[in-house]
A tleap script that builds the chain and sets N, CA, C and O, in Angstrom:
source leaprc.protein.ff14SB
mol = sequence {
  NMET GLU PRO LYS TRP LEU VAL GLU CYS TRP
  GLY ASP PHE ASN ILE GLU TYR GLY THR ASP
  LEU PHE TYR THR LYS ARG ASP ALA GLU GLN
  TYR PHE LYS LYS ILE ARG LYS GLN LEU ASP
  SER SER LYS TYR ILE ILE THR ARG ASP ARG
  ILE ILE ASP ILE GLN ASP ASP GLY ASN ILE
  VAL CYS ILE THR ASP LEU ASP ASP ILE CTYR
}
set mol.1.N position { 10.430 17.930 10.542 }
set mol.1.CA position { 9.887 16.554 10.618 }
set mol.1.C position { 9.909 16.055 9.226 }
set mol.1.O position { 9.484 16.724 8.285 }
set mol.2.N position { 10.484 14.695 9.091 }
set mol.2.CA position { 10.453 14.056 7.810 }
set mol.2.C position { 9.362 13.013 7.715 }
set mol.2.O position { 8.851 12.574 8.746 }
set mol.3.N position { 8.989 12.605 6.527 }
set mol.3.CA position { 7.897 11.513 6.428 }
set mol.3.C position { 8.648 10.263 7.092 }
set mol.3.O position { 9.864 10.099 6.995 }
set mol.4.N position { 7.865 9.481 7.713 }
set mol.4.CA position { 8.306 8.330 8.278 }
set mol.4.C position { 7.671 6.951 7.563 }
set mol.4.O position { 8.216 5.852 7.671 }
set mol.5.N position { 6.585 7.157 6.908 }
set mol.5.CA position { 5.870 6.160 6.535 }
set mol.5.C position { 5.695 6.091 4.835 }
set mol.5.O position { 5.444 7.125 4.215 }
set mol.6.N position { 5.820 5.045 4.281 }
set mol.6.CA position { 5.533 5.127 2.881 }
set mol.6.C position { 4.519 3.953 2.250 }
set mol.6.O position { 4.681 2.758 2.498 }
set mol.7.N position { 3.607 4.394 1.522 }
set mol.7.CA position { 2.591 3.376 0.949 }
set mol.7.C position { 3.081 3.327 -0.581 }
set mol.7.O position { 2.986 4.269 -1.367 }
set mol.8.N position { 3.597 2.122 -0.851 }
set mol.8.CA position { 4.173 1.929 -2.166 }
set mol.8.C position { 3.108 0.989 -2.948 }
set mol.8.O position { 2.507 0.039 -2.446 }
set mol.9.N position { 2.993 1.484 -4.372 }
set mol.9.CA position { 2.115 0.778 -5.216 }
set mol.9.C position { 3.154 0.316 -6.416 }
set mol.9.O position { 3.743 1.117 -7.142 }
set mol.10.N position { 3.251 -0.876 -6.478 }
set mol.10.CA position { 3.994 -1.425 -7.568 }
set mol.10.C position { 3.065 -2.150 -8.511 }
set mol.10.O position { 2.194 -2.892 -8.057 }
set mol.11.N position { 3.233 -1.944 -9.929 }
set mol.11.CA position { 2.513 -2.471 -10.906 }
set mol.11.C position { 1.336 -1.806 -11.204 }
set mol.11.O position { 1.192 -0.616 -10.923 }
set mol.12.N position { 0.357 -2.563 -11.825 }
set mol.12.CA position { -0.742 -1.962 -12.456 }
set mol.12.C position { -2.054 -2.407 -11.686 }
set mol.12.O position { -2.457 -3.569 -11.752 }
set mol.13.N position { -2.642 -1.514 -11.019 }
set mol.13.CA position { -3.896 -1.614 -10.087 }
set mol.13.C position { -4.999 -1.038 -10.738 }
set mol.13.O position { -6.116 -1.470 -10.452 }
set mol.14.N position { -4.875 -0.106 -11.593 }
set mol.14.CA position { -6.004 0.655 -12.296 }
set mol.14.C position { -6.884 1.338 -11.169 }
set mol.14.O position { -8.111 1.242 -11.161 }
set mol.15.N position { -6.199 1.996 -10.272 }
set mol.15.CA position { -6.907 2.808 -9.179 }
set mol.15.C position { -6.370 4.303 -9.316 }
set mol.15.O position { -5.409 4.630 -10.011 }
set mol.16.N position { -7.154 5.159 -8.533 }
set mol.16.CA position { -6.787 6.544 -8.539 }
set mol.16.C position { -5.612 6.856 -7.605 }
set mol.16.O position { -5.019 7.921 -7.778 }
set mol.17.N position { -5.225 6.025 -6.635 }
set mol.17.CA position { -4.165 6.138 -5.761 }
set mol.17.C position { -2.791 5.496 -6.185 }
set mol.17.O position { -2.673 4.459 -6.836 }
set mol.18.N position { -1.771 6.289 -5.704 }
set mol.18.CA position { -0.472 5.786 -6.077 }
set mol.18.C position { 0.524 5.752 -4.782 }
set mol.18.O position { 0.092 5.848 -3.633 }
set mol.19.N position { 1.683 5.629 -5.049 }
set mol.19.CA position { 2.808 5.634 -3.944 }
set mol.19.C position { 2.824 7.023 -3.406 }
set mol.19.O position { 2.903 8.036 -4.100 }
set mol.20.N position { 2.737 6.979 -2.036 }
set mol.20.CA position { 2.761 8.344 -1.302 }
set mol.20.C position { 3.496 8.299 -0.019 }
set mol.20.O position { 3.519 7.236 0.601 }
set mol.21.N position { 4.130 9.402 0.463 }
set mol.21.CA position { 4.783 9.595 1.911 }
set mol.21.C position { 3.794 10.001 2.918 }
set mol.21.O position { 2.773 10.611 2.604 }
set mol.22.N position { 4.125 9.625 4.297 }
set mol.22.CA position { 3.310 10.085 5.250 }
set mol.22.C position { 4.082 10.307 6.494 }
set mol.22.O position { 5.109 9.687 6.770 }
set mol.23.N position { 3.529 11.238 7.245 }
set mol.23.CA position { 4.317 11.539 8.625 }
set mol.23.C position { 3.839 10.669 9.503 }
set mol.23.O position { 4.667 10.377 10.366 }
set mol.24.N position { 2.756 10.120 9.608 }
set mol.24.CA position { 2.196 9.146 10.782 }
set mol.24.C position { 1.690 7.825 10.168 }
set mol.24.O position { 1.154 7.757 9.062 }
set mol.25.N position { 1.913 6.784 10.992 }
set mol.25.CA position { 1.321 5.445 10.734 }
set mol.25.C position { -0.110 5.532 10.489 }
set mol.25.O position { -0.640 4.874 9.593 }
set mol.26.N position { -0.758 6.321 11.254 }
set mol.26.CA position { -2.370 6.394 11.043 }
set mol.26.C position { -2.633 6.817 9.672 }
set mol.26.O position { -3.408 6.178 8.961 }
set mol.27.N position { -1.993 7.924 9.242 }
set mol.27.CA position { -2.378 8.261 7.933 }
set mol.27.C position { -2.034 7.366 6.811 }
set mol.27.O position { -2.734 7.262 5.804 }
set mol.28.N position { -0.932 6.720 7.014 }
set mol.28.CA position { -0.477 5.766 5.943 }
set mol.28.C position { -1.571 4.659 5.985 }
set mol.28.O position { -2.048 4.225 4.936 }
set mol.29.N position { -1.956 4.215 7.179 }
set mol.29.CA position { -2.937 2.973 7.235 }
set mol.29.C position { -4.291 3.545 6.449 }
set mol.29.O position { -4.883 2.852 5.621 }
set mol.30.N position { -4.673 4.776 6.775 }
set mol.30.CA position { -5.941 5.222 6.233 }
set mol.30.C position { -5.902 5.196 4.747 }
set mol.30.O position { -6.870 4.793 4.103 }
set mol.31.N position { -4.752 5.637 4.158 }
set mol.31.CA position { -4.656 5.661 2.731 }
set mol.31.C position { -4.582 4.145 2.240 }
set mol.31.O position { -5.222 3.797 1.248 }
set mol.32.N position { -3.862 3.334 2.890 }
set mol.32.CA position { -3.962 1.858 2.526 }
set mol.32.C position { -5.268 1.375 2.395 }
set mol.32.O position { -5.625 0.774 1.382 }
set mol.33.N position { -6.096 1.619 3.462 }
set mol.33.CA position { -7.430 1.195 3.525 }
set mol.33.C position { -8.258 1.724 2.311 }
set mol.33.O position { -9.124 1.011 1.803 }
set mol.34.N position { -7.978 3.020 1.833 }
set mol.34.CA position { -8.700 3.471 0.895 }
set mol.34.C position { -8.324 2.688 -0.553 }
set mol.34.O position { -9.150 2.515 -1.449 }
set mol.35.N position { -7.126 2.314 -0.598 }
set mol.35.CA position { -6.718 1.557 -1.832 }
set mol.35.C position { -7.358 0.143 -1.788 }
set mol.35.O position { -7.801 -0.347 -2.827 }
set mol.36.N position { -7.417 -0.550 -0.555 }
set mol.36.CA position { -7.992 -1.755 -0.427 }
set mol.36.C position { -9.381 -1.875 -0.724 }
set mol.36.O position { -9.873 -2.890 -1.217 }
set mol.37.N position { -10.119 -0.678 -0.379 }
set mol.37.CA position { -11.580 -0.707 -0.636 }
set mol.37.C position { -11.910 -0.691 -2.165 }
set mol.37.O position { -12.947 -1.172 -2.623 }
set mol.38.N position { -10.947 -0.103 -2.900 }
set mol.38.CA position { -11.083 0.003 -4.335 }
set mol.38.C position { -10.970 -1.285 -5.022 }
set mol.38.O position { -11.486 -1.412 -6.133 }
set mol.39.N position { -10.322 -2.286 -4.445 }
set mol.39.CA position { -9.857 -3.578 -5.037 }
set mol.39.C position { -10.895 -4.798 -4.804 }
set mol.39.O position { -11.539 -4.873 -3.758 }
set mol.40.N position { -11.003 -5.652 -5.740 }
set mol.40.CA position { -11.833 -6.742 -5.642 }
set mol.40.C position { -10.998 -7.773 -4.874 }
set mol.40.O position { -9.995 -8.290 -5.366 }
set mol.41.N position { -11.493 -8.070 -3.549 }
set mol.41.CA position { -10.885 -9.000 -2.696 }
set mol.41.C position { -10.695 -10.334 -3.113 }
set mol.41.O position { -9.869 -11.034 -2.529 }
set mol.42.N position { -11.424 -10.809 -4.144 }
set mol.42.CA position { -11.243 -12.106 -4.522 }
set mol.42.C position { -10.038 -12.250 -5.581 }
set mol.42.O position { -9.694 -13.344 -6.030 }
set mol.43.N position { -9.475 -11.108 -5.910 }
set mol.43.CA position { -8.279 -11.196 -6.958 }
set mol.43.C position { -7.054 -10.962 -6.239 }
set mol.43.O position { -6.023 -11.005 -6.910 }
set mol.44.N position { -6.948 -10.690 -4.841 }
set mol.44.CA position { -5.773 -10.160 -4.101 }
set mol.44.C position { -5.795 -11.041 -2.757 }
set mol.44.O position { -6.788 -11.514 -2.203 }
set mol.45.N position { -4.438 -11.141 -2.370 }
set mol.45.CA position { -4.106 -11.639 -1.171 }
set mol.45.C position { -3.946 -10.484 -0.249 }
set mol.45.O position { -2.977 -9.748 -0.437 }
set mol.46.N position { -4.786 -10.226 0.743 }
set mol.46.CA position { -4.689 -9.055 1.319 }
set mol.46.C position { -4.382 -9.304 2.800 }
set mol.46.O position { -5.132 -10.029 3.453 }
set mol.47.N position { -3.290 -8.718 3.361 }
set mol.47.CA position { -2.951 -8.779 4.705 }
set mol.47.C position { -2.856 -7.382 5.489 }
set mol.47.O position { -3.261 -6.379 4.901 }
set mol.48.N position { -2.403 -7.283 6.625 }
set mol.48.CA position { -2.557 -6.154 7.426 }
set mol.48.C position { -1.658 -4.937 6.664 }
set mol.48.O position { -1.990 -3.755 6.752 }
set mol.49.N position { -0.586 -5.350 5.977 }
set mol.49.CA position { 0.339 -4.331 5.423 }
set mol.49.C position { 0.705 -4.576 4.053 }
set mol.49.O position { 1.657 -3.952 3.582 }
set mol.50.N position { -0.012 -5.513 3.266 }
set mol.50.CA position { 0.257 -5.886 1.964 }
set mol.50.C position { -0.957 -6.290 1.142 }
set mol.50.O position { -1.933 -6.884 1.600 }
set mol.51.N position { -0.805 -5.930 -0.043 }
set mol.51.CA position { -1.850 -6.361 -1.099 }
set mol.51.C position { -1.158 -6.905 -2.189 }
set mol.51.O position { -0.315 -6.233 -2.784 }
set mol.52.N position { -1.486 -8.294 -2.578 }
set mol.52.CA position { -0.653 -8.901 -3.740 }
set mol.52.C position { -1.704 -9.446 -4.579 }
set mol.52.O position { -2.668 -10.071 -4.137 }
set mol.53.N position { -1.489 -9.192 -5.809 }
set mol.53.CA position { -2.244 -9.675 -7.020 }
set mol.53.C position { -1.975 -11.271 -7.151 }
set mol.53.O position { -0.858 -11.752 -7.345 }
set mol.54.N position { -3.114 -11.976 -7.022 }
set mol.54.CA position { -3.017 -13.378 -7.089 }
set mol.54.C position { -2.452 -13.802 -8.398 }
set mol.54.O position { -1.612 -14.701 -8.395 }
set mol.55.N position { -2.845 -13.216 -9.587 }
set mol.55.CA position { -2.458 -13.675 -10.975 }
set mol.55.C position { -1.052 -13.063 -11.236 }
set mol.55.O position { -0.322 -13.709 -11.988 }
set mol.56.N position { -0.567 -11.879 -10.703 }
set mol.56.CA position { 0.583 -11.164 -11.048 }
set mol.56.C position { 1.351 -10.734 -9.805 }
set mol.56.O position { 1.119 -9.582 -9.438 }
set mol.57.N position { 2.260 -11.471 -9.055 }
set mol.57.CA position { 2.707 -11.106 -7.924 }
set mol.57.C position { 3.680 -9.871 -7.997 }
set mol.57.O position { 4.354 -9.470 -7.048 }
set mol.58.N position { 3.658 -9.369 -9.161 }
set mol.58.CA position { 4.451 -8.008 -9.475 }
set mol.58.C position { 3.660 -6.873 -9.044 }
set mol.58.O position { 4.156 -5.776 -8.789 }
set mol.59.N position { 2.321 -7.169 -8.957 }
set mol.59.CA position { 1.468 -5.965 -8.533 }
set mol.59.C position { 1.186 -6.047 -6.991 }
set mol.59.O position { 0.412 -6.857 -6.482 }
set mol.60.N position { 1.906 -5.114 -6.324 }
set mol.60.CA position { 1.912 -5.088 -4.820 }
set mol.60.C position { 1.612 -3.645 -4.273 }
set mol.60.O position { 2.074 -2.659 -4.848 }
set mol.61.N position { 0.895 -3.551 -3.245 }
set mol.61.CA position { 0.735 -2.450 -2.408 }
set mol.61.C position { 1.293 -2.781 -0.954 }
set mol.61.O position { 0.917 -3.796 -0.367 }
set mol.62.N position { 2.128 -1.965 -0.439 }
set mol.62.CA position { 2.489 -2.077 0.895 }
set mol.62.C position { 2.763 -0.856 1.751 }
set mol.62.O position { 2.967 0.251 1.251 }
set mol.63.N position { 2.761 -1.089 3.065 }
set mol.63.CA position { 3.146 -0.098 3.791 }
set mol.63.C position { 4.543 -0.310 4.483 }
set mol.63.O position { 4.776 -1.327 5.137 }
set mol.64.N position { 5.433 0.669 4.314 }
set mol.64.CA position { 6.665 0.555 4.824 }
set mol.64.C position { 7.045 1.635 5.893 }
set mol.64.O position { 6.808 2.836 5.760 }
set mol.65.N position { 7.692 1.030 7.020 }
set mol.65.CA position { 8.310 2.284 8.024 }
set mol.65.C position { 9.624 2.545 7.531 }
set mol.65.O position { 10.493 1.675 7.478 }
set mol.66.N position { 9.774 3.664 7.191 }
set mol.66.CA position { 11.010 4.158 6.734 }
set mol.66.C position { 12.294 4.134 7.808 }
set mol.66.O position { 13.474 4.131 7.458 }
set mol.67.N position { 11.868 4.120 9.032 }
set mol.67.CA position { 12.863 3.880 9.909 }
set mol.67.C position { 13.534 2.470 9.982 }
set mol.67.O position { 14.671 2.268 10.410 }
set mol.68.N position { 12.708 1.562 9.523 }
set mol.68.CA position { 13.260 0.039 9.550 }
set mol.68.C position { 14.158 -0.102 8.336 }
set mol.68.O position { 14.978 -1.020 8.298 }
set mol.69.N position { 14.028 0.837 7.263 }
set mol.69.CA position { 14.899 0.616 6.254 }
set mol.69.C position { 16.392 1.286 6.580 }
set mol.69.O position { 17.445 0.736 6.257 }
set mol.70.N position { 16.319 2.387 7.180 }
set mol.70.CA position { 17.670 3.065 7.308 }
set mol.70.C position { 18.148 2.700 8.713 }
set mol.70.O position { 19.234 3.109 9.121 }
savepdb mol mol.pdb
quit
């Protein structure tokens, strides 16, 4: 079984989490929520599957379904 989900962290967030692969969507979403809880919501645009820094749109966290890419 191969990992099917990717949580990508692009840019500088100054958090303890980073990019990681997951076998289930549930695990990827839980990891994404851990990242979201560490960030100040007033400084980011937060959607269900993305976090984007308001001041620097190069700072992004997103959940990716690897089956959609290949």
